[in-house]
C-alpha positions, 0 to 999 in steps of 0.5 A: 177240522172244525175249530172254536176261538176264544179270547180274553181282553181287559178294555179298560172302560166298555163305553170308551173302548166299545168302537175298538170291540166291535171293529177287532170282532168284525176284524176276526170274522173277516178272516174267518176266524170269528171269536166264539166267546170273549171274556172282558174285563175292567167294564167300569160300568153298571149292568144298565149301561152296558152295550147289550144292544149293539153287540147284540146286532154284532151277533153275541150275547152278553152276561154281564156282572158290572160296577160303576166306575170301576172293575166289571167283567162280561162274557159275550158268546157268538149266536152262530156258534151256540148249539142248536138247543142253546140258540137263544139268551135265556139258555145261552148261559147256563148255572151262572156264577157272579163273584166267588160264593162265599166270599163277601165282595162289593167289586164285580170281579168274577162271572162263570158260566157253562156254554155249549157250542156247536158239535162239542161238549159244554164248556165251563168258563170262567173270567175274572179281573184279578185285584191289582194290589197297588204294593206289596204290603198294602191294604189292597195287596192283603185284599188281593191275596184273600181274593186269590185264597178265595179263588183257589178254593172256588177253582178246586170246586169247580174243577171237580164239577166241570172237566172241560175248564177255562180260567180267562182273564186279567190275572194281575200276575206274572208268572216268571221273570220271562213275563216281565220286560226288565225283571231285576227292576221289578224284584219283589214288587207287586204283580210279580212278587213270591206271594201272588206268583205262589197262587198262580203256580197253585192253579197250575199245581191243580191242573190247570195249564198256562195255555200261551206256554204249550207252544213256543212264543217269541221272546219278550211278549207281552199282553200289557203296557204302561201308557206312561213312559211310552210303554208299548213303543220301547215294549217295556210289557208284562204278560198278565192276561192269560188263559188256563184250561184243564187237563181235558182241553189240553190235546185240543189246543191248537195255538194260542196267541196276543194280538197286539194290533188294538193296542196300536189304534188310537186310545187304546186299551192298555192291554191287548186280547189273548186268543186261544183255538181250540179243536172241536 
């Protein structure tokens, strides 16, 4: 059965982590498991500085919403995976949208596009770098909740317009205690507060499915580990990077995993890629 693989990865600076990204994509291809679409977050550069040429040489077209020093998101699609009618840069990314319509925001945090892969129906692909929030009750936390509210409204319209939809990214939300290394120590704090989790559960109530939890996973499986206090070595992490899918894709999902290997490399991102495998 033919399959395609989709990933999300907060690279924490594409300039610093480009060698890691290229290496990881090459390794996946060498295993005959190429990544067909990947959403990237926290680019930390403007679009004119993005490594379009290097990624195209590696076989990927890129769609970018960048910002100097902070934030920034991108979608990469493997050229060979595109349908014959969309195998060029002009048609690789259709109906694209940067940021949440109607939500005035200077921060580049969301990008959406429709992608036509070979031998399958179109996919609506939304990549988001959700606000961190800093601390419950802070101005940044209030901004986070307003952003999540606007996203919820946007998703309602997107789900009506597109049957086959994926929402990928760094959500900066650990939805349940099992997604936190030490739940007792984090009670009521940013990333795990009831206010934030409410929006995650609202997305599930809309019909979106947490693809990672469709499968039995090892206990204490996380996607982010703090650089400080030997967080990765102690596995003191959280699962805050997610791939949510619409109901139409549920029966097609074969696997969802977190690849911790890039987190072991020198000068890594503090996040690991999450990958979903979907049957065509």
